[in-house]
C-alpha positions in Angstrom: 20.0 -0.9 -21.2 19.3 -3.0 -17.7 16.4 -2.1 -15.9 13.6 -3.4 -13.5 10.6 -4.6 -14.8 7.8 -2.3 -13.8 5.7 -3.6 -10.7 3.0 -1.5 -8.7 3.5 -3.4 -5.2 0.6 -1.7 -4.0 -1.9 -3.0 -6.3 -1.2 -6.9 -5.3 -3.3 -8.5 -3.0 -1.9 -9.5 0.4 -1.7 -13.3 -1.0 -0.3 -12.1 -4.2 2.1 -9.9 -2.5 3.0 -13.2 -0.1 3.8 -15.2 -2.8 5.6 -12.7 -4.4 8.0 -12.7 -1.6 8.5 -16.6 -1.1 8.9 -16.7 -5.4 12.1 -14.0 -4.9 13.6 -15.8 -2.1 13.2 -19.2 -3.6 14.4 -18.5 -6.8 17.5 -16.3 -5.8 18.3 -19.2 -3.0 17.8 -22.2 -4.8 18.4 -21.5 -8.6 21.1 -24.0 -10.3 24.1 -22.6 -10.9 23.4 -19.3 -9.2 26.3 -18.5 -6.6 26.0 -15.4 -4.5 29.3 -14.7 -2.8 28.2 -11.0 -1.7 27.4 -10.8 1.7 25.6 -7.7 1.8 23.3 -9.7 -1.2 23.0 -12.8 1.1 21.9 -10.8 4.0 19.0 -8.8 1.9 17.5 -12.6 0.5 17.9 -13.4 4.2 16.4 -10.5 5.7 13.4 -11.0 3.1 12.9 -14.6 3.8 12.7 -14.3 7.5 10.0 -11.4 7.2 8.2 -12.9 4.6 7.6 -15.9 7.0 6.6 -13.2 9.7 4.1 -11.8 7.0 2.8 -16.0 6.3 2.0 -16.0 9.9 0.2 -12.3 10.1 -2.0 -13.8 7.1 -3.0 -16.9 9.2 -3.9 -14.8 11.9 -6.3 -12.9 10.0 -7.6 -16.0 8.3 -8.3 -17.4 11.8 -9.4 -14.3 13.8 -12.5 -13.2 12.8 -12.1 -9.8 14.9 -9.2 -9.4 13.0 -10.5 -10.1 9.6 -13.2 -7.1 10.7 -10.5 -4.5 11.8 -8.7 -5.0 8.3 -12.1 -4.7 6.4 -12.6 -1.4 8.3 -9.5 -0.2 8.1 -9.9 -1.0 4.2 -13.5 0.9 4.2 -11.7 4.1 5.8 -8.9 3.8 3.2 -11.5 3.5 0.3 -13.4 6.8 1.9 -10.3 8.9 1.9 -9.6 8.1 -1.6 -13.0 9.0 -2.8 -12.8 12.2 -1.3 -9.4 13.0 -2.9 -10.7 11.7 -6.4 -13.9 14.0 -5.8 -11.4 16.8 -4.9 -9.1 16.5 -7.9 -12.1 16.9 -10.3 -12.1 20.6 -9.3 -8.6 21.3 -10.1 -9.8 22.3 -13.7 -12.8 24.4 -12.7 -13.4 27.3 -14.0 -15.6 28.8 -11.0 -13.4 30.9 -9.0 -14.7 30.0 -5.9 -14.5 26.4 -6.5 -10.4 26.7 -7.8 -9.8 28.6 -4.1 -11.8 25.7 -2.1 -9.8 23.1 -4.2 -6.6 25.1 -3.7 -7.1 25.1 -0.1 -8.2 21.8 0.4 -5.2 20.3 -1.6 -2.7 22.2 0.6 -4.3 21.2 3.8 -4.5 17.4 2.3 -1.1 17.7 1.5 0.0 17.2 5.2 -1.7 13.7 5.0 -0.1 12.4 1.7 -0.5 8.7 1.8 -2.6 8.4 5.3 -4.1 5.3 3.8 -0.6 3.6 4.2 0.2 4.6 7.7 -0.2 2.2 10.3 -3.3 1.8 12.2 -3.0 3.6 15.1 -1.1 6.7 12.9 -3.7 6.5 10.7 -6.2 6.9 13.4 -4.7 9.9 15.0 -4.6 11.3 11.3 -8.0 11.1 10.4 -9.0 12.0 13.9 -6.8 15.4 13.3 -7.9 16.1 9.7 -11.4 15.7 10.4 -11.2 18.6 13.4 -9.4 20.6 10.7 -12.1 20.1 8.4 -14.6 21.2 10.8 -13.1 24.9 11.1 -14.8 27.5 9.3 -12.5 27.8 7.0 -12.5 24.5 5.5 -16.1 23.7 6.1 -17.1 26.6 3.7 -14.9 24.9 1.3 -16.4 21.7 1.5 -19.9 23.3 0.9 -18.5 25.2 -2.0 -17.6 21.7 -3.5 -20.5 19.9 -2.1 -18.2 17.4 -0.4 -19.8 17.3 3.2 -20.9 14.3 2.5 -17.3 12.4 1.8 -16.1 13.7 4.8 -18.8 12.4 6.9 -18.1 8.7 5.3 -14.8 9.1 6.4 -15.9 10.0 10.2 -18.4 6.8 9.9 -15.8 4.7 8.7 -13.1 5.9 11.3 -15.4 5.3 14.2 -16.4 1.9 13.0 -12.8 1.0 12.9 -12.1 2.8 16.3 -14.8 0.6 17.8 -13.9 -2.7 16.6 -10.4 -1.9 17.4 -11.1 -1.0 21.1 -12.6 -4.3 21.5 -9.7 -6.4 21.2 -8.7 -5.8 24.7 -5.6 -8.4 25.0 -2.4 -6.5 24.5 -0.9 -9.0 22.1 -3.5 -9.3 20.0 -3.6 -5.7 19.3 -0.1 -5.6 18.7 -0.3 -8.5 16.1 -3.1 -6.6 14.3 -0.9 -3.4 14.2 2.0 -5.4 12.9 -0.2 -6.8 9.7 -0.2 -3.4 7.9 3.0 -2.2 9.3 5.2 -5.6 8.3 3.9 -5.2 4.6 5.3 -1.5 4.6 8.5 -3.0 6.3 8.9 -5.8 3.8 8.3 -3.5 0.4 11.3 -1.6 1.6 13.4 -4.4 1.9 12.2 -5.9 -1.3 12.9 -2.5 -3.2 16.3 -2.2 -1.7 17.3 -5.4 -2.7 16.0 -5.3 -6.3 17.9 -2.1 -6.5 20.8 -3.2 -5.1 21.3 -6.0 -7.5 20.0 -3.4 -10.8 23.1 -1.1 -9.6 25.8 -3.7 -9.3 24.7 -5.7 -12.4 25.0 -2.2 -13.9 28.3 -1.5 -12.2 30.4 -5.2 -12.4 28.1 -6.9 -15.1 29.2 -10.4 -13.1 27.1 -13.5 -13.2 25.7 -13.3 -9.9 24.4 -9.7 -10.4 23.2 -10.4 -14.1 21.3 -13.7 -13.6 19.9 -12.7 -10.2 18.4 -9.4 -12.4 17.1 -11.7 -14.6 15.5 -13.7 -12.1 13.7 -10.7 -10.4 12.7 -9.6 -13.7 11.0 -12.8 -14.6 9.1 -13.0 -11.5 8.3 -8.9 -11.4 7.0 -9.3 -15.3 4.8 -12.6 -14.3 3.2 -10.2 -11.7 3.1 -7.3 -13.8 1.4 -8.7 -16.8 -1.3 -10.5 -14.1 -2.4 -6.9 -12.9 -2.4 -5.8 -16.7 -4.8 -8.5 -17.2 -6.9 -7.6 -14.2 -6.8 -3.9 -14.9 -8.1 -4.8 -18.9 -10.6 -7.2 -17.6 -12.3 -4.1 -15.1 -11.9 -1.9 -18.0 -13.8 -4.5 -20.4 -16.6 -5.0 -18.0 -17.2 -1.5 -17.0 -17.6 -0.6 -20.8 -19.9 -3.4 -20.9 -21.9 -2.2 -18.1 -22.2 1.2 -19.7 
């Protein structure tokens, strides 16, 4: 049965993600004997190649600009703070304490409104965190946080978000701010194009079983497997190192 190799794009570093894009475009455009006549398919490849070039420029900007690098790092810190809070909250899903279960359910429902906030663009995420913190300060949720001893995790989010806003506000040039904003948004846009392209090839390969789609699917899967195996090795190494420490 034809399928796409599993690959968690979100786990790829920025450089790895950029290399995946370039490898995919190069293989589909330059593979010997691969004659792609489907105009929709060609358009997908061209779109991915154009966005790949933009992505390389955005990464070069991050490398060259100390201020931009600090903003990106600050965003990572607040993302980590949110993730840490959500992981702690999930611990209480299986609690046998009624008060803890009630607090968990209430907070879980609240956080559903902010699902995936770590992947929102800079402006949206900042506003989202501000609104979330306001809600968490109300009596209803503050009592739940106290019950679960999670107030320190909320404070960590607030500190990280304030630090991000401070750094971001220091970028006084509108163009520079726009470029920083696009770094995160661009990866989201490219992920969608890459995913749409991959699913398109898979669907046509299944439906038509023709050479241009079958070979393209094999090329996509070869690249996807390379990065998937790399992530698996990394995960195994992390697990092994953690076990050695413990």
